[in-house]
N, CA, C, O and the ligand as a Tripos MOL2 file, in Angstrom:
@<TRIPOS>MOLECULE
protein
  313   311    79     0     0
PROTEIN
NO_CHARGES

@<TRIPOS>ATOM
      1 N          36.2760   62.0430  -51.8770 N.3       1 MET1
      2 CA         37.6890   62.2270  -52.0610 C.3       1 MET1
      3 C          37.9320   62.5710  -53.5220 C.2       1 MET1
      4 O          37.1950   62.1450  -54.4110 O.2       1 MET1
      5 N          38.9880   63.3560  -53.7510 N.am      2 PHE2
      6 CA         39.3360   63.7130  -55.1100 C.3       2 PHE2
      7 C          40.4650   62.8010  -55.6050 C.2       2 PHE2
      8 O          41.4000   62.4870  -54.8690 O.2       2 PHE2
      9 N          40.3520   62.3910  -56.8580 N.am      3 THR3
     10 CA         41.2910   61.4520  -57.4530 C.3       3 THR3
     11 C          41.6830   61.9350  -58.8360 C.2       3 THR3
     12 O          40.8340   62.3730  -59.6120 O.2       3 THR3
     13 N          42.9860   61.8530  -59.1490 N.am      4 ALA4
     14 CA         43.4620   62.1490  -60.4990 C.3       4 ALA4
     15 C          43.5740   60.8250  -61.2460 C.2       4 ALA4
     16 O          44.3200   59.9350  -60.8380 O.2       4 ALA4
     17 N          42.8300   60.7010  -62.3400 N.am      5 ILE5
     18 CA         42.7260   59.4410  -63.0720 C.3       5 ILE5
     19 C          43.1730   59.6360  -64.5160 C.2       5 ILE5
     20 O          42.8320   60.6300  -65.1580 O.2       5 ILE5
     21 N          43.9460   58.6670  -65.0160 N.am      6 ALA6
     22 CA         44.2600   58.6050  -66.4490 C.3       6 ALA6
     23 C          43.3910   57.5110  -67.0440 C.2       6 ALA6
     24 O          43.3890   56.3810  -66.5550 O.2       6 ALA6
     25 N          42.6530   57.8370  -68.0940 N.am      7 THR7
     26 CA         41.7470   56.8590  -68.7010 C.3       7 THR7
     27 C          42.3840   56.1040  -69.8560 C.2       7 THR7
     28 O          41.8610   55.0800  -70.2950 O.2       7 THR7
     29 N          43.5230   56.6130  -70.3550 N.am      8 ALA8
     30 CA         44.2200   55.9660  -71.4640 C.3       8 ALA8
     31 C          45.6510   56.4770  -71.4970 C.2       8 ALA8
     32 O          45.9770   57.4900  -70.8780 O.2       8 ALA8
     33 N          46.5090   55.7560  -72.2320 N.am      9 ALA9
     34 CA         47.8950   56.1990  -72.3930 C.3       9 ALA9
     35 C          47.9230   57.5640  -73.0710 C.2       9 ALA9
     36 O          47.1670   57.8270  -74.0070 O.2       9 ALA9
     37 N          48.8010   58.4160  -72.5840 N.am     10 ASP10
     38 CA         49.0070   59.7620  -73.1110 C.3      10 ASP10
     39 C          47.7830   60.6680  -72.9890 C.2      10 ASP10
     40 O          47.7280   61.7220  -73.6220 O.2      10 ASP10
     41 N          46.8130   60.2690  -72.1880 N.am     11 ALA11
     42 CA         45.6430   61.1160  -71.9470 C.3      11 ALA11
     43 C          45.9210   62.0120  -70.7470 C.2      11 ALA11
     44 O          46.6140   61.5890  -69.8210 O.2      11 ALA11
     45 N          45.4060   63.2230  -70.7360 N.am     12 PRO12
     46 CA         45.6040   64.0760  -69.5670 C.3      12 PRO12
     47 C          44.8730   63.4980  -68.3530 C.2      12 PRO12
     48 O          43.8560   62.8200  -68.4910 O.2      12 PRO12
     49 N          45.4100   63.7800  -67.1640 N.am     13 LEU13
     50 CA         44.7500   63.3430  -65.9380 C.3      13 LEU13
     51 C          43.4470   64.1160  -65.7660 C.2      13 LEU13
     52 O          43.3640   65.3050  -66.0760 O.2      13 LEU13
     53 N          42.4460   63.4230  -65.2710 N.am     14 THR14
     54 CA         41.1590   64.0340  -64.9800 C.3      14 THR14
     55 C          40.9330   63.9450  -63.4760 C.2      14 THR14
     56 O          41.0380   62.8660  -62.8930 O.2      14 THR14
     57 N          40.6250   65.0730  -62.8500 N.am     15 VAL15
     58 CA         40.3480   65.0690  -61.4160 C.3      15 VAL15
     59 C          38.8510   64.8540  -61.2240 C.2      15 VAL15
     60 O          38.0260   65.6200  -61.7220 O.2      15 VAL15
     61 N          38.5210   63.7980  -60.4930 N.am     16 THR16
     62 CA         37.1150   63.4730  -60.2430 C.3      16 THR16
     63 C          36.9130   63.2390  -58.7560 C.2      16 THR16
     64 O          37.8560   62.9590  -58.0160 O.2      16 THR16
     65 N          35.6680   63.3600  -58.3400 N.am     17 GLU17
     66 CA         35.3340   63.0770  -56.9520 C.3      17 GLU17
     67 C          34.7160   61.6840  -56.8950 C.2      17 GLU17
     68 O          33.8250   61.3520  -57.6780 O.2      17 GLU17
     69 N          35.2010   60.8830  -55.9630 N.am     18 ARG18
     70 CA         34.7150   59.5130  -55.7880 C.3      18 ARG18
     71 C          34.3330   59.3060  -54.3400 C.2      18 ARG18
     72 O          34.7890   60.0270  -53.4520 O.2      18 ARG18
     73 N          33.4850   58.3050  -54.1110 N.am     19 ASP19
     74 CA         33.1470   57.9240  -52.7460 C.3      19 ASP19
     75 C          34.3640   57.3010  -52.0710 C.2      19 ASP19
     76 O          35.1650   56.6290  -52.7200 O.2      19 ASP19
     77 N          34.4970   57.5250  -50.7760 N.am     20 VAL20
     78 CA         35.5630   56.8780  -50.0120 C.3      20 VAL20
     79 C          35.1790   55.4070  -49.8590 C.2      20 VAL20
     80 O          34.0880   55.1050  -49.3760 O.2      20 VAL20
     81 N          36.0630   54.4820  -50.2640 N.am     21 PRO21
     82 CA         35.6940   53.0600  -50.1800 C.3      21 PRO21
     83 C          35.6840   52.5580  -48.7400 C.2      21 PRO21
     84 O          36.3640   53.0990  -47.8680 O.2      21 PRO21
     85 N          34.9010   51.5170  -48.5180 N.am     22 GLU22
     86 CA         34.8860   50.8280  -47.2260 C.3      22 GLU22
     87 C          35.8790   49.6730  -47.3090 C.2      22 GLU22
     88 O          35.8960   48.9470  -48.3040 O.2      22 GLU22
     89 N          36.7070   49.4900  -46.2780 N.am     23 PRO23
     90 CA         37.6310   48.3480  -46.3280 C.3      23 PRO23
     91 C          36.8690   47.0340  -46.1870 C.2      23 PRO23
     92 O          35.9580   46.9100  -45.3690 O.2      23 PRO23
     93 N          37.2570   46.0740  -46.9890 N.am     24 GLY24
     94 CA         36.6410   44.7480  -46.9340 C.3      24 GLY24
     95 C          37.3730   43.8560  -45.9380 C.2      24 GLY24
     96 O          38.2790   44.3230  -45.2470 O.2      24 GLY24
     97 N          37.0030   42.5950  -45.8510 N.am     25 PRO25
     98 CA         37.6660   41.6670  -44.9390 C.3      25 PRO25
     99 C          39.1720   41.5980  -45.2150 C.2      25 PRO25
    100 O          39.6050   41.4060  -46.3510 O.2      25 PRO25
    101 N          39.9510   41.7590  -44.1480 N.am     26 GLY26
    102 CA         41.4030   41.6850  -44.2780 C.3      26 GLY26
    103 C          42.0470   42.9250  -44.8730 C.2      26 GLY26
    104 O          43.2460   42.9150  -45.1520 O.2      26 GLY26
    105 N          41.2790   44.0010  -45.0760 N.am     27 GLU27
    106 CA         41.8110   45.2260  -45.6830 C.3      27 GLU27
    107 C          41.7910   46.3700  -44.6840 C.2      27 GLU27
    108 O          41.0480   46.3480  -43.7030 O.2      27 GLU27
    109 N          42.6290   47.3790  -44.9540 N.am     28 VAL28
    110 CA         42.5630   48.6340  -44.2080 C.3      28 VAL28
    111 C          42.3800   49.7740  -45.2140 C.2      28 VAL28
    112 O          42.7960   49.6770  -46.3690 O.2      28 VAL28
    113 N          41.7540   50.8410  -44.7540 N.am     29 LEU29
    114 CA         41.6240   52.0640  -45.5310 C.3      29 LEU29
    115 C          42.7090   53.0180  -45.0530 C.2      29 LEU29
    116 O          42.7640   53.3440  -43.8680 O.2      29 LEU29
    117 N          43.5780   53.4710  -45.9610 N.am     30 VAL30
    118 CA         44.6680   54.3740  -45.6210 C.3      30 VAL30
    119 C          44.3310   55.7690  -46.1160 C.2      30 VAL30
    120 O          44.0830   55.9740  -47.3040 O.2      30 VAL30
    121 N          44.3230   56.7270  -45.1990 N.am     31 GLU31
    122 CA         44.1710   58.1280  -45.5800 C.3      31 GLU31
    123 C          45.5580   58.6350  -45.9660 C.2      31 GLU31
    124 O          46.4350   58.7750  -45.1140 O.2      31 GLU31
    125 N          45.7480   58.9060  -47.2370 N.am     32 ILE32
    126 CA         47.0630   59.2770  -47.7580 C.3      32 ILE32
    127 C          47.3820   60.7160  -47.3720 C.2      32 ILE32
    128 O          46.5860   61.6300  -47.5900 O.2      32 ILE32
    129 N          48.5780   60.8930  -46.7890 N.am     33 THR33
    130 CA         49.0050   62.2390  -46.4000 C.3      33 THR33
    131 C          50.0460   62.8110  -47.3590 C.2      33 THR33
    132 O          50.2290   64.0270  -47.4210 O.2      33 THR33
    133 N          50.7230   61.9510  -48.1020 N.am     34 ALA34
    134 CA         51.6810   62.4040  -49.1090 C.3      34 ALA34
    135 C          51.8620   61.2840  -50.1230 C.2      34 ALA34
    136 O          51.7380   60.1050  -49.7920 O.2      34 ALA34
    137 N          52.1580   61.6670  -51.3670 N.am     35 CYS35
    138 CA         52.3380   60.6760  -52.4240 C.3      35 CYS35
    139 C          53.4130   61.1550  -53.3790 C.2      35 CYS35
    140 O          53.3720   62.2890  -53.8580 O.2      35 CYS35
    141 N          54.3760   60.2870  -53.6540 N.am     36 GLY36
    142 CA         55.3850   60.5940  -54.6470 C.3      36 GLY36
    143 C          54.9540   60.0740  -56.0060 C.2      36 GLY36
    144 O          54.1500   59.1470  -56.1040 O.2      36 GLY36
    145 N          55.4880   60.6700  -57.0400 N.am     37 VAL37
    146 CA         55.2750   60.1930  -58.4000 C.3      37 VAL37
    147 C          56.6500   59.9190  -58.9750 C.2      37 VAL37
    148 O          57.4960   60.8120  -59.0080 O.2      37 VAL37
    149 N          56.8870   58.6800  -59.4330 N.am     38 CYS38
    150 CA         58.2010   58.2990  -59.9060 C.3      38 CYS38
    151 C          58.1650   57.9740  -61.4020 C.2      38 CYS38
    152 O          57.1350   58.1220  -62.0610 O.2      38 CYS38
    153 N          59.2920   57.5350  -61.9120 N.am     39 TYR39
    154 CA         59.3860   57.2720  -63.3480 C.3      39 TYR39
    155 C          58.4820   56.1220  -63.7760 C.2      39 TYR39
    156 O          58.0200   56.0940  -64.9170 O.2      39 TYR39
    157 N          58.2220   55.1710  -62.8770 N.am     40 THR40
    158 CA         57.2790   54.0970  -63.1960 C.3      40 THR40
    159 C          55.9100   54.6680  -63.5260 C.2      40 THR40
    160 O          55.2540   54.2150  -64.4650 O.2      40 THR40
    161 N          55.4760   55.6610  -62.7570 N.am     41 ASP41
    162 CA         54.1860   56.2980  -63.0380 C.3      41 ASP41
    163 C          54.2010   56.9420  -64.4230 C.2      41 ASP41
    164 O          53.2230   56.8460  -65.1650 O.2      41 ASP41
    165 N          55.2990   57.5920  -64.7670 N.am     42 LEU42
    166 CA         55.3940   58.2060  -66.1000 C.3      42 LEU42
    167 C          55.3450   57.1410  -67.1890 C.2      42 LEU42
    168 O          54.6990   57.3360  -68.2190 O.2      42 LEU42
    169 N          56.0350   55.9960  -66.9630 N.am     43 ASP43
    170 CA         55.9770   54.8970  -67.9250 C.3      43 ASP43
    171 C          54.5340   54.4170  -68.1140 C.2      43 ASP43
    172 O          54.0850   54.1960  -69.2380 O.2      43 ASP43
    173 N          53.8230   54.2620  -67.0050 N.am     44 VAL44
    174 CA         52.4230   53.8230  -67.0820 C.3      44 VAL44
    175 C          51.6010   54.8370  -67.8660 C.2      44 VAL44
    176 O          50.8530   54.4670  -68.7710 O.2      44 VAL44
    177 N          51.7360   56.1050  -67.5250 N.am     45 LEU45
    178 CA         50.9180   57.1510  -68.1650 C.3      45 LEU45
    179 C          51.2310   57.2830  -69.6520 C.2      45 LEU45
    180 O          50.3720   57.6910  -70.4330 O.2      45 LEU45
    181 N          52.4520   56.9430  -70.0470 N.am     46 GLN46
    182 CA         52.8260   57.0320  -71.4590 C.3      46 GLN46
    183 C          52.5700   55.7200  -72.2070 C.2      46 GLN46
    184 O          52.8520   55.6170  -73.4010 O.2      46 GLN46
    185 N          52.0280   54.7040  -71.4900 N.am     47 GLY47
    186 CA         51.6940   53.4420  -72.1370 C.3      47 GLY47
    187 C          52.8730   52.5170  -72.3310 C.2      47 GLY47
    188 O          52.8100   51.6100  -73.1620 O.2      47 GLY47
    189 N          53.9630   52.7220  -71.5780 N.am     48 HIS48
    190 CA         55.1570   51.8940  -71.7220 C.3      48 HIS48
    191 C          55.2300   50.7560  -70.7020 C.2      48 HIS48
    192 O          56.2400   50.0560  -70.6330 O.2      48 HIS48
    193 N          54.1940   50.5690  -69.9250 N.am     49 TRP49
    194 CA         54.1790   49.5370  -68.8860 C.3      49 TRP49
    195 C          53.1500   48.5000  -69.3340 C.2      49 TRP49
    196 O          51.9500   48.7250  -69.1810 O.2      49 TRP49
    197 N          53.5950   47.3690  -69.8840 N.am     50 PRO50
    198 CA         52.6680   46.4550  -70.5700 C.3      50 PRO50
    199 C          51.5850   45.8520  -69.6940 C.2      50 PRO50
    200 O          50.5430   45.4480  -70.2110 O.2      50 PRO50
    201 N          51.7950   45.7770  -68.3900 N.am     51 ILE51
    202 CA         50.7620   45.1600  -67.5510 C.3      51 ILE51
    203 C          49.7890   46.1780  -66.9910 C.2      51 ILE51
    204 O          48.8600   45.7960  -66.2790 O.2      51 ILE51
    205 N          49.9640   47.4600  -67.2840 N.am     52 ALA52
    206 CA         49.0580   48.5020  -66.7740 C.3      52 ALA52
    207 C          47.6940   48.3770  -67.4330 C.2      52 ALA52
    208 O          47.5880   48.1010  -68.6280 O.2      52 ALA52
    209 N          46.6630   48.5820  -66.6440 N.am     53 ARG53
    210 CA         45.2860   48.5730  -67.1470 C.3      53 ARG53
    211 C          44.6430   49.9100  -66.8080 C.2      53 ARG53
    212 O          44.6440   50.3360  -65.6530 O.2      53 ARG53
    213 N          44.1110   50.5490  -67.7960 N.am     54 PHE54
    214 CA         43.4440   51.8310  -67.5860 C.3      54 PHE54
    215 C          41.9660   51.6030  -67.3110 C.2      54 PHE54
    216 O          41.3950   50.6340  -67.8100 O.2      54 PHE54
    217 N          41.3280   52.4760  -66.5250 N.am     55 PRO55
    218 CA         41.8600   53.6950  -65.9220 C.3      55 PRO55
    219 C          42.8240   53.3640  -64.7900 C.2      55 PRO55
    220 O          42.7340   52.3130  -64.1550 O.2      55 PRO55
    221 N          43.7520   54.2980  -64.5570 N.am     56 VAL56
    222 CA         44.7510   54.1220  -63.5220 C.3      56 VAL56
    223 C          44.9030   55.4190  -62.7230 C.2      56 VAL56
    224 O          44.8170   56.5190  -63.2670 O.2      56 VAL56
    225 N          45.1290   55.2590  -61.4360 N.am     57 VAL57
    226 CA         45.4290   56.3900  -60.5570 C.3      57 VAL57
    227 C          46.9210   56.3220  -60.2780 C.2      57 VAL57
    228 O          47.3560   55.4510  -59.5250 O.2      57 VAL57
    229 N          47.7220   57.2110  -60.8590 N.am     58 PRO58
    230 CA         49.1700   57.1410  -60.6450 C.3      58 PRO58
    231 C          49.5450   57.5120  -59.2140 C.2      58 PRO58
    232 O          48.8270   58.2300  -58.5180 O.2      58 PRO58
    233 N          50.6980   56.9910  -58.8070 N.am     59 GLY59
    234 CA         51.2120   57.2970  -57.4740 C.3      59 GLY59
    235 C          51.1340   56.0830  -56.5820 C.2      59 GLY59
    236 O          50.0830   55.8010  -56.0070 O.2      59 GLY59
    237 N          52.2360   55.3540  -56.4570 N.am     60 HIS60
    238 CA         52.2440   54.1540  -55.6240 C.3      60 HIS60
    239 C          53.2130   54.2840  -54.4550 C.2      60 HIS60
    240 O          53.3960   53.3380  -53.6890 O.2      60 HIS60
    241 N          53.8270   55.4400  -54.3200 N.am     61 GLU61
    242 CA         54.7710   55.6480  -53.2100 C.3      61 GLU61
    243 C          54.1000   56.5850  -52.2200 C.2      61 GLU61
    244 O          54.2280   57.8050  -52.3130 O.2      61 GLU61
    245 N          53.3880   56.0010  -51.2760 N.am     62 ILE62
    246 CA         52.5270   56.7920  -50.3960 C.3      62 ILE62
    247 C          52.9360   56.6640  -48.9370 C.2      62 ILE62
    248 O          53.6450   55.7390  -48.5390 O.2      62 ILE62
    249 N          52.4680   57.6170  -48.1650 N.am     63 THR63
    250 CA         52.5010   57.5120  -46.7130 C.3      63 THR63
    251 C          51.1510   57.9930  -46.2140 C.2      63 THR63
    252 O          50.5040   58.8210  -46.8560 O.2      63 THR63
    253 N          50.7300   57.4800  -45.0810 N.am     64 GLY64
    254 CA         49.4280   57.8680  -44.5680 C.3      64 GLY64
    255 C          49.1520   57.2150  -43.2390 C.2      64 GLY64
    256 O          50.0370   56.6510  -42.5960 O.2      64 GLY64
    257 N          47.8970   57.3070  -42.8430 N.am     65 VAL65
    258 CA         47.4710   56.7250  -41.5800 C.3      65 VAL65
    259 C          46.2930   55.8010  -41.8490 C.2      65 VAL65
    260 O          45.5050   56.0250  -42.7680 O.2      65 VAL65
    261 N          46.1870   54.7640  -41.0360 N.am     66 VAL66
    262 CA         45.0680   53.8510  -41.1640 C.3      66 VAL66
    263 C          43.8190   54.5620  -40.6570 C.2      66 VAL66
    264 O          43.7360   54.9500  -39.4920 O.2      66 VAL66
    265 N          42.8480   54.7230  -41.5560 N.am     67 ALA67
    266 CA         41.6190   55.4400  -41.2120 C.3      67 ALA67
    267 C          40.5000   54.4950  -40.7930 C.2      67 ALA67
    268 O          39.6020   54.8840  -40.0460 O.2      67 ALA67
    269 N          40.5530   53.2520  -41.2730 N.am     68 ALA68
    270 CA         39.5250   52.2660  -40.9190 C.3      68 ALA68
    271 C          40.0790   50.8820  -41.1990 C.2      68 ALA68
    272 O          40.9520   50.7030  -42.0480 O.2      68 ALA68
    273 N          39.5580   49.9140  -40.4760 N.am     69 ALA69
    274 CA         39.9780   48.5250  -40.6690 C.3      69 ALA69
    275 C          38.7570   47.6750  -40.9790 C.2      69 ALA69
    276 O          37.6960   47.8460  -40.3780 O.2      69 ALA69
    277 N          38.9170   46.7640  -41.9180 N.am     70 GLY70
    278 CA         37.8310   45.8640  -42.2760 C.3      70 GLY70
    279 C          37.7350   44.7100  -41.2940 C.2      70 GLY70
    280 O          38.5620   44.5750  -40.3930 O.2      70 GLY70
    281 N          36.7160   43.8780  -41.4760 N.am     71 PRO71
    282 CA         36.5340   42.7260  -40.6040 C.3      71 PRO71
    283 C          37.7680   41.8150  -40.5980 C.2      71 PRO71
    284 O          38.3540   41.5230  -41.6400 O.2      71 PRO71
    285 N          38.1410   41.3790  -39.3920 N.am     72 GLY72
    286 CA         39.2460   40.4520  -39.2590 C.3      72 GLY72
    287 C          40.6040   41.1110  -39.1280 C.2      72 GLY72
    288 O          41.6090   40.4160  -38.9780 O.2      72 GLY72
    289 N          40.6610   42.4320  -39.1810 N.am     73 VAL73
    290 CA         41.9450   43.1430  -39.0720 C.3      73 VAL73
    291 C          42.1000   43.6560  -37.6380 C.2      73 VAL73
    292 O          41.2650   44.4090  -37.1370 O.2      73 VAL73
    293 N          43.1890   43.2300  -36.9930 N.am     74 SER74
    294 CA         43.4710   43.7290  -35.6490 C.3      74 SER74
    295 C          44.7420   44.5620  -35.6010 C.2      74 SER74
    296 O          45.0360   45.2050  -34.5930 O.2      74 SER74
    297 N          45.5070   44.5460  -36.7140 N.am     75 TRP75
    298 CA         46.7380   45.3140  -36.7930 C.3      75 TRP75
    299 C          47.0700   45.5720  -38.2460 C.2      75 TRP75
    300 O          46.8870   44.6410  -39.0290 O.2      75 TRP75
    301 N          47.5230   46.6910  -38.6890 N.am     76 PRO76
    302 CA         47.7040   47.9220  -37.9270 C.3      76 PRO76
    303 C          46.3990   48.7050  -37.8710 C.2      76 PRO76
    304 O          45.6420   48.7360  -38.8410 O.2      76 PRO76
    305 N          46.1510   49.3160  -36.7680 N.am     77 THR77
    306 CA         45.0260   50.2380  -36.6400 C.3      77 THR77
    307 C          45.5330   51.4710  -35.9230 C.2      77 THR77
    308 O          46.5440   51.4360  -35.2220 O.2      77 THR77
    309 N          44.8130   52.5570  -36.1120 N.am     78 SER78
    310 CA         45.2520   53.8260  -35.4900 C.3      78 SER78
    311 C          44.6780   53.9790  -34.1130 C.2      78 SER78
    312 O          44.9390   54.9790  -33.4440 O.2      78 SER78
    313 ZN         58.0050   54.1470  -57.7840 Zn       79 ZN79
@<TRIPOS>BOND
     1     1     2 1
     2     2     3 1
     3     3     4 2
     4     3     5 am
     5     5     6 1
     6     6     7 1
     7     7     8 2
     8     7     9 am
     9     9    10 1
    10    10    11 1
    11    11    12 2
    12    11    13 am
    13    13    14 1
    14    14    15 1
    15    15    16 2
    16    15    17 am
    17    17    18 1
    18    18    19 1
    19    19    20 2
    20    19    21 am
    21    21    22 1
    22    22    23 1
    23    23    24 2
    24    23    25 am
    25    25    26 1
    26    26    27 1
    27    27    28 2
    28    27    29 am
    29    29    30 1
    30    30    31 1
    31    31    32 2
    32    31    33 am
    33    33    34 1
    34    34    35 1
    35    35    36 2
    36    35    37 am
    37    37    38 1
    38    38    39 1
    39    39    40 2
    40    39    41 am
    41    41    42 1
    42    42    43 1
    43    43    44 2
    44    43    45 am
    45    45    46 1
    46    46    47 1
    47    47    48 2
    48    47    49 am
    49    49    50 1
    50    50    51 1
    51    51    52 2
    52    51    53 am
    53    53    54 1
    54    54    55 1
    55    55    56 2
    56    55    57 am
    57    57    58 1
    58    58    59 1
    59    59    60 2
    60    59    61 am
    61    61    62 1
    62    62    63 1
    63    63    64 2
    64    63    65 am
    65    65    66 1
    66    66    67 1
    67    67    68 2
    68    67    69 am
    69    69    70 1
    70    70    71 1
    71    71    72 2
    72    71    73 am
    73    73    74 1
    74    74    75 1
    75    75    76 2
    76    75    77 am
    77    77    78 1
    78    78    79 1
    79    79    80 2
    80    79    81 am
    81    81    82 1
    82    82    83 1
    83    83    84 2
    84    83    85 am
    85    85    86 1
    86    86    87 1
    87    87    88 2
    88    87    89 am
    89    89    90 1
    90    90    91 1
    91    91    92 2
    92    91    93 am
    93    93    94 1
    94    94    95 1
    95    95    96 2
    96    95    97 am
    97    97    98 1
    98    98    99 1
    99    99   100 2
   100    99   101 am
   101   101   102 1
   102   102   103 1
   103   103   104 2
   104   103   105 am
   105   105   106 1
   106   106   107 1
   107   107   108 2
   108   107   109 am
   109   109   110 1
   110   110   111 1
   111   111   112 2
   112   111   113 am
   113   113   114 1
   114   114   115 1
   115   115   116 2
   116   115   117 am
   117   117   118 1
   118   118   119 1
   119   119   120 2
   120   119   121 am
   121   121   122 1
   122   122   123 1
   123   123   124 2
   124   123   125 am
   125   125   126 1
   126   126   127 1
   127   127   128 2
   128   127   129 am
   129   129   130 1
   130   130   131 1
   131   131   132 2
   132   131   133 am
   133   133   134 1
   134   134   135 1
   135   135   136 2
   136   135   137 am
   137   137   138 1
   138   138   139 1
   139   139   140 2
   140   139   141 am
   141   141   142 1
   142   142   143 1
   143   143   144 2
   144   143   145 am
   145   145   146 1
   146   146   147 1
   147   147   148 2
   148   147   149 am
   149   149   150 1
   150   150   151 1
   151   151   152 2
   152   151   153 am
   153   153   154 1
   154   154   155 1
   155   155   156 2
   156   155   157 am
   157   157   158 1
   158   158   159 1
   159   159   160 2
   160   159   161 am
   161   161   162 1
   162   162   163 1
   163   163   164 2
   164   163   165 am
   165   165   166 1
   166   166   167 1
   167   167   168 2
   168   167   169 am
   169   169   170 1
   170   170   171 1
   171   171   172 2
   172   171   173 am
   173   173   174 1
   174   174   175 1
   175   175   176 2
   176   175   177 am
   177   177   178 1
   178   178   179 1
   179   179   180 2
   180   179   181 am
   181   181   182 1
   182   182   183 1
   183   183   184 2
   184   183   185 am
   185   185   186 1
   186   186   187 1
   187   187   188 2
   188   187   189 am
   189   189   190 1
   190   190   191 1
   191   191   192 2
   192   191   193 am
   193   193   194 1
   194   194   195 1
   195   195   196 2
   196   195   197 am
   197   197   198 1
   198   198   199 1
   199   199   200 2
   200   199   201 am
   201   201   202 1
   202   202   203 1
   203   203   204 2
   204   203   205 am
   205   205   206 1
   206   206   207 1
   207   207   208 2
   208   207   209 am
   209   209   210 1
   210   210   211 1
   211   211   212 2
   212   211   213 am
   213   213   214 1
   214   214   215 1
   215   215   216 2
   216   215   217 am
   217   217   218 1
   218   218   219 1
   219   219   220 2
   220   219   221 am
   221   221   222 1
   222   222   223 1
   223   223   224 2
   224   223   225 am
   225   225   226 1
   226   226   227 1
   227   227   228 2
   228   227   229 am
   229   229   230 1
   230   230   231 1
   231   231   232 2
   232   231   233 am
   233   233   234 1
   234   234   235 1
   235   235   236 2
   236   235   237 am
   237   237   238 1
   238   238   239 1
   239   239   240 2
   240   239   241 am
   241   241   242 1
   242   242   243 1
   243   243   244 2
   244   243   245 am
   245   245   246 1
   246   246   247 1
   247   247   248 2
   248   247   249 am
   249   249   250 1
   250   250   251 1
   251   251   252 2
   252   251   253 am
   253   253   254 1
   254   254   255 1
   255   255   256 2
   256   255   257 am
   257   257   258 1
   258   258   259 1
   259   259   260 2
   260   259   261 am
   261   261   262 1
   262   262   263 1
   263   263   264 2
   264   263   265 am
   265   265   266 1
   266   266   267 1
   267   267   268 2
   268   267   269 am
   269   269   270 1
   270   270   271 1
   271   271   272 2
   272   271   273 am
   273   273   274 1
   274   274   275 1
   275   275   276 2
   276   275   277 am
   277   277   278 1
   278   278   279 1
   279   279   280 2
   280   279   281 am
   281   281   282 1
   282   282   283 1
   283   283   284 2
   284   283   285 am
   285   285   286 1
   286   286   287 1
   287   287   288 2
   288   287   289 am
   289   289   290 1
   290   290   291 1
   291   291   292 2
   292   291   293 am
   293   293   294 1
   294   294   295 1
   295   295   296 2
   296   295   297 am
   297   297   298 1
   298   298   299 1
   299   299   300 2
   300   299   301 am
   301   301   302 1
   302   302   303 1
   303   303   304 2
   304   303   305 am
   305   305   306 1
   306   306   307 1
   307   307   308 2
   308   307   309 am
   309   309   310 1
   310   310   311 1
   311   311   312 2
@<TRIPOS>SUBSTRUCTURE
     1 MET1         2 RESIDUE 1 A MET
     2 PHE2         6 RESIDUE 1 A PHE
     3 THR3        10 RESIDUE 1 A THR
     4 ALA4        14 RESIDUE 1 A ALA
     5 ILE5        18 RESIDUE 1 A ILE
     6 ALA6        22 RESIDUE 1 A ALA
     7 THR7        26 RESIDUE 1 A THR
     8 ALA8        30 RESIDUE 1 A ALA
     9 ALA9        34 RESIDUE 1 A ALA
    10 ASP10       38 RESIDUE 1 A ASP
    11 ALA11       42 RESIDUE 1 A ALA
    12 PRO12       46 RESIDUE 1 A PRO
    13 LEU13       50 RESIDUE 1 A LEU
    14 THR14       54 RESIDUE 1 A THR
    15 VAL15       58 RESIDUE 1 A VAL
    16 THR16       62 RESIDUE 1 A THR
    17 GLU17       66 RESIDUE 1 A GLU
    18 ARG18       70 RESIDUE 1 A ARG
    19 ASP19       74 RESIDUE 1 A ASP
    20 VAL20       78 RESIDUE 1 A VAL
    21 PRO21       82 RESIDUE 1 A PRO
    22 GLU22       86 RESIDUE 1 A GLU
    23 PRO23       90 RESIDUE 1 A PRO
    24 GLY24       94 RESIDUE 1 A GLY
    25 PRO25       98 RESIDUE 1 A PRO
    26 GLY26      102 RESIDUE 1 A GLY
    27 GLU27      106 RESIDUE 1 A GLU
    28 VAL28      110 RESIDUE 1 A VAL
    29 LEU29      114 RESIDUE 1 A LEU
    30 VAL30      118 RESIDUE 1 A VAL
    31 GLU31      122 RESIDUE 1 A GLU
    32 ILE32      126 RESIDUE 1 A ILE
    33 THR33      130 RESIDUE 1 A THR
    34 ALA34      134 RESIDUE 1 A ALA
    35 CYS35      138 RESIDUE 1 A CYS
    36 GLY36      142 RESIDUE 1 A GLY
    37 VAL37      146 RESIDUE 1 A VAL
    38 CYS38      150 RESIDUE 1 A CYS
    39 TYR39      154 RESIDUE 1 A TYR
    40 THR40      158 RESIDUE 1 A THR
    41 ASP41      162 RESIDUE 1 A ASP
    42 LEU42      166 RESIDUE 1 A LEU
    43 ASP43      170 RESIDUE 1 A ASP
    44 VAL44      174 RESIDUE 1 A VAL
    45 LEU45      178 RESIDUE 1 A LEU
    46 GLN46      182 RESIDUE 1 A GLN
    47 GLY47      186 RESIDUE 1 A GLY
    48 HIS48      190 RESIDUE 1 A HIS
    49 TRP49      194 RESIDUE 1 A TRP
    50 PRO50      198 RESIDUE 1 A PRO
    51 ILE51      202 RESIDUE 1 A ILE
    52 ALA52      206 RESIDUE 1 A ALA
    53 ARG53      210 RESIDUE 1 A ARG
    54 PHE54      214 RESIDUE 1 A PHE
    55 PRO55      218 RESIDUE 1 A PRO
    56 VAL56      222 RESIDUE 1 A VAL
    57 VAL57      226 RESIDUE 1 A VAL
    58 PRO58      230 RESIDUE 1 A PRO
    59 GLY59      234 RESIDUE 1 A GLY
    60 HIS60      238 RESIDUE 1 A HIS
    61 GLU61      242 RESIDUE 1 A GLU
    62 ILE62      246 RESIDUE 1 A ILE
    63 THR63      250 RESIDUE 1 A THR
    64 GLY64      254 RESIDUE 1 A GLY
    65 VAL65      258 RESIDUE 1 A VAL
    66 VAL66      262 RESIDUE 1 A VAL
    67 ALA67      266 RESIDUE 1 A ALA
    68 ALA68      270 RESIDUE 1 A ALA
    69 ALA69      274 RESIDUE 1 A ALA
    70 GLY70      278 RESIDUE 1 A GLY
    71 PRO71      282 RESIDUE 1 A PRO
    72 GLY72      286 RESIDUE 1 A GLY
    73 VAL73      290 RESIDUE 1 A VAL
    74 SER74      294 RESIDUE 1 A SER
    75 TRP75      298 RESIDUE 1 A TRP
    76 PRO76      302 RESIDUE 1 A PRO
    77 THR77      306 RESIDUE 1 A THR
    78 SER78      310 RESIDUE 1 A SER
    79 ZN79       313 GROUP 0 **** ****
């Protein structure tokens, strides 16, 4: 999967390829179909969000489908 990552405040995003993670116990893997970027993301990328830890993948307003479920998950599944 391709991911846009910021490694530091005010740094340009870097697009990298990463392995698709496996969901752990109690987790689901969501295949993202759309993602919004809001002002909070801009605050994080500009270093104005004090609890942000870099590297960070901006975009927390997502929609998608459950692609896999980890152990112990019976809902939601596709
Ligand atoms: Zn937001």
